[in-house]
VEXPALUM-962478 format. One line per field, with one value per residue (C-alpha): residue number from 0; residue in three letters; x, y, z. Coordinates in steps of 0.02 Angstrom, whole numbers, plus 32768, in hexadecimal, padded with zeros to 4 digits. Layout:
residues N
k	(NUM, ...)
r	(ALA, ...)
c1	(X, ...)
c2	(Y, ...)
c3	(Z, ...)
***
This chain:
residues 184
k	(0, 1, 2, 3, 4, 5, 6, 7, 8, 9, 10, 11, 12, 13, 14, 15, 16, 17, 18, 19, 20, 21, 22, 23, 24, 25, 26, 27, 28, 29, 30, 31, 32, 33, 34, 35, 36, 37, 38, 39, 40, 41, 42, 43, 44, 45, 46, 47, 48, 49, 50, 51, 52, 53, 54, 55, 56, 57, 58, 59, 60, 61, 62, 63, 64, 65, 66, 67, 68, 69, 70, 71, 72, 73, 74, 75, 76, 77, 78, 79, 80, 81, 82, 83, 84, 85, 86, 87, 88, 89, 90, 91, 92, 93, 94, 95, 96, 97, 98, 99, 100, 101, 102, 103, 104, 105, 106, 107, 108, 109, 110, 111, 112, 113, 114, 115, 116, 117, 118, 119, 120, 121, 122, 123, 124, 125, 126, 127, 128, 129, 130, 131, 132, 133, 134, 135, 136, 137, 138, 139, 140, 141, 142, 143, 144, 145, 146, 147, 148, 149, 150, 151, 152, 153, 154, 155, 156, 157, 158, 159, 160, 161, 162, 163, 164, 165, 166, 167, 168, 169, 170, 171, 172, 173, 174, 175, 176, 177, 178, 179, 180, 181, 182, 183)
r	(MET, SER, GLN, PRO, ASN, THR, LEU, ARG, SER, ARG, LEU, PRO, ASP, VAL, GLY, THR, SER, ILE, PHE, THR, VAL, MET, SER, VAL, MET, ALA, ARG, THR, HIS, GLY, ALA, VAL, ASN, LEU, ALA, GLN, GLY, PHE, PRO, ASP, PHE, ASP, CYS, GLU, GLU, GLY, LEU, GLN, ASP, LEU, VAL, LEU, HIS, PHE, MET, ARG, LYS, GLY, TYR, ASN, GLN, TYR, ALA, PRO, MET, ALA, GLY, VAL, PRO, ALA, LEU, ARG, SER, ALA, ILE, ALA, ARG, LYS, ILE, GLU, ALA, THR, GLN, GLY, VAL, ALA, VAL, ASP, PRO, GLU, THR, GLU, ILE, THR, VAL, THR, ALA, GLY, ALA, THR, GLU, ALA, LEU, PHE, VAL, ALA, ILE, SER, ALA, VAL, VAL, HIS, PRO, GLY, ASP, GLU, VAL, ILE, VAL, LEU, GLU, PRO, ALA, TYR, ASP, SER, TYR, ALA, PRO, ALA, VAL, ARG, LEU, ASN, GLY, GLY, ARG, VAL, VAL, PRO, ILE, GLY, LEU, ARG, PRO, PRO, ALA, TYR, ARG, VAL, ASP, TRP, ASP, ALA, VAL, ALA, ALA, ALA, CYS, THR, ALA, ARG, THR, ARG, LEU, ILE, ILE, VAL, ASN, ASN, PRO, HIS, ASN, PRO, THR, GLY, GLN, ILE, PHE, ALA, GLU, ALA, ASP, LEU)
c1	(85AE, 85B8, 8547, 84D9, 8512, 84AB, 84B5, 8498, 8456, 8490, 83FA, 837E, 82CC, 826F, 81C7, 8151, 8186, 8110, 811F, 80CC, 803F, 8024, 802A, 7FA1, 7F38, 7F4E, 7F18, 7E85, 7E42, 7E71, 7EE2, 7F80, 8012, 8081, 80DE, 816D, 819A, 810B, 80F7, 8057, 80A2, 811F, 81D4, 81F2, 821A, 82B6, 82FD, 82D6, 8331, 83C7, 83D4, 83C7, 844B, 84C9, 84A0, 84C3, 856A, 859B, 857B, 8527, 85B1, 85CE, 8608, 8699, 8663, 8650, 85FF, 8638, 86BC, 866D, 85C4, 8612, 866B, 85C9, 8571, 85FC, 85EC, 852F, 853F, 85BA, 854D, 84AA, 84E4, 8587, 85E3, 867F, 868A, 8710, 86C3, 874E, 8732, 868A, 8610, 85D1, 854C, 84D3, 8449, 83C4, 8395, 838A, 8439, 847A, 842A, 8473, 8521, 8516, 84DA, 855E, 85E6, 85C7, 8566, 85C6, 8594, 854C, 852C, 8482, 841E, 838C, 82FE, 8261, 81CA, 8166, 81FD, 8233, 8243, 82F6, 8346, 8332, 836E, 8409, 8430, 8417, 847C, 850F, 84FB, 84A8, 840C, 837B, 833F, 828F, 8249, 8191, 8143, 8092, 8001, 7FBA, 8050, 80DB, 8154, 81FC, 8208, 82BC, 82BB, 8298, 8321, 839E, 836D, 8387, 8437, 84C2, 857C, 854E, 84DD, 8528, 8497, 83F3, 8392, 8323, 82DA, 8278, 81F3, 81DB, 81BA, 8138, 80D1, 80F5, 8114, 8180, 81E3, 81ED, 8292, 82AF, 82A9, 8330)
c2	(E34D, E3F9, E436, E4CD, E56C, E588, E612, E5E8, E67D, E6A1, E710, E6CA, E6A7, E73B, E723, E7B5, E850, E88F, E937, E8EC, E8A5, E945, E9B3, E94C, E954, EA11, EA2A, E9B1, EA07, EABA, EAC0, EB22, EAAF, EAAD, EA11, EA74, EB21, EB52, EC0D, EC54, ED02, ED50, ED6A, EE1A, EE90, EED3, EE24, EE03, EEA5, EE75, EDC8, EE14, EE96, EE11, EDA1, EE32, EE4D, ED9B, ED48, ECB4, EC33, EB99, EBC5, EB6F, EAC8, EB08, EBAA, EC5B, EC8E, ED39, ECE7, EC67, ECF5, ED57, ECBD, ECA5, ED5B, ED49, ECA9, ECFE, ED9B, ED3E, ECA0, ECD5, EC45, EC5E, EBED, EBE0, EC04, EBA3, EAFF, EB09, EB55, EB06, EB5A, EAE2, EAF3, EACF, EA79, E9C9, E9D4, EA1B, E98B, E90C, E958, E95D, E8A9, E870, E8C4, E85A, E7BC, E723, E66E, E621, E6C7, E6EF, E78F, E7B3, E807, E84E, E80F, E842, E88B, E8F4, E874, E89C, E861, E7A5, E79B, E802, E793, E6F3, E733, E74A, E699, E6CD, E68D, E6FA, E6E0, E72B, E77A, E7A2, E847, E82E, E8A1, E916, E966, E910, E921, E8CA, E831, E84E, E7AD, E74E, E7B0, E787, E6CF, E6CC, E714, E697, E69D, E6AA, E743, E7D4, E84E, E879, E8E1, E963, E9EC, EA7D, EAA9, E9F0, E9BD, E97C, E998, EA51, EA30, EAB3, EA58, EA9B, EAEA, EA57, E9E1, EA3F)
c3	(510E, 515C, 51E8, 51C7, 521C, 52B7, 5336, 53EB, 5449, 54F9, 5512, 558F, 5559, 55A1, 554F, 5538, 5596, 561B, 55C3, 5529, 5592, 55F6, 555B, 5508, 55A7, 55B5, 5500, 5511, 55AD, 5581, 561B, 563B, 5616, 56B0, 5678, 562D, 55F3, 557F, 5598, 5551, 553C, 54C6, 54F5, 5536, 54A7, 54FD, 550A, 5452, 5424, 548F, 543F, 5391, 53BD, 53F1, 535E, 52E8, 5341, 5316, 53BE, 536B, 5365, 53CF, 547D, 54D6, 551F, 55D2, 5599, 5570, 55F2, 5611, 5634, 56A9, 5706, 5714, 5759, 57DA, 5812, 5822, 5889, 58FD, 590D, 592B, 5983, 59D5, 5982, 591A, 5882, 57FD, 5752, 56FC, 5759, 57B2, 5735, 5695, 562A, 55D8, 5557, 55D9, 567B, 5634, 55ED, 5692, 56F2, 567A, 5689, 5748, 5753, 56D6, 573D, 57D7, 57A7, 576C, 574C, 57E9, 5842, 588D, 5883, 58F6, 5897, 58E6, 5884, 5827, 57D1, 573E, 56B4, 5683, 5726, 5712, 565C, 5686, 571B, 56B6, 5622, 5699, 56DC, 577D, 57D4, 580A, 58BC, 58C2, 5960, 5950, 5980, 59BC, 5991, 59C3, 5A1B, 59B7, 5A4A, 5A4A, 5ABB, 5AF2, 5B57, 5AB5, 5A5D, 5AE8, 5AE2, 5A25, 5A2E, 5A11, 59F0, 5936, 594A, 58E8, 58DC, 592E, 58B0, 5903, 5896, 58DE, 58AE, 588D, 57D9, 57B0, 5850, 5867, 5921, 5975, 59FA, 5AAA, 5ADC, 5B52, 5ABC, 5A62)
***
């Protein structure tokens, strides 16, 4: 007797996204939705025209995996001009479809089974699933209201030989806290 074909997902159970919850709350209360990018204005006409121009010229195909070389070079030049840091566009720049993909790629590049990642909580809800999908373990460090400051002593105490990342985003998502320069 043969067994039915079953697929076993490696994806972690993430439950309902906080974005879903916050979007419902914003609609219910007539509030501005700051949970994610929901602009309430049209895209600038000049940008629409530029996109249409390049689509008509045939720039609407899949890009190379790391991104269009000219775009990666332009990003490298901008980083050097604004940050004073030289980066190699061939090996140090990857263009992604958005921030969540970029975060997943970055986490996947360094987190392996058994590794630990320190995450400041409350946290953007894509961090933990990406860490778990790569076999890592999230080590939460709570930010306390109303200031939501980082307790660096707690972070230091949580660091182990298995710590691979400390995720700090600024402004902090979801609190909106802008960390002091000393915290960065």
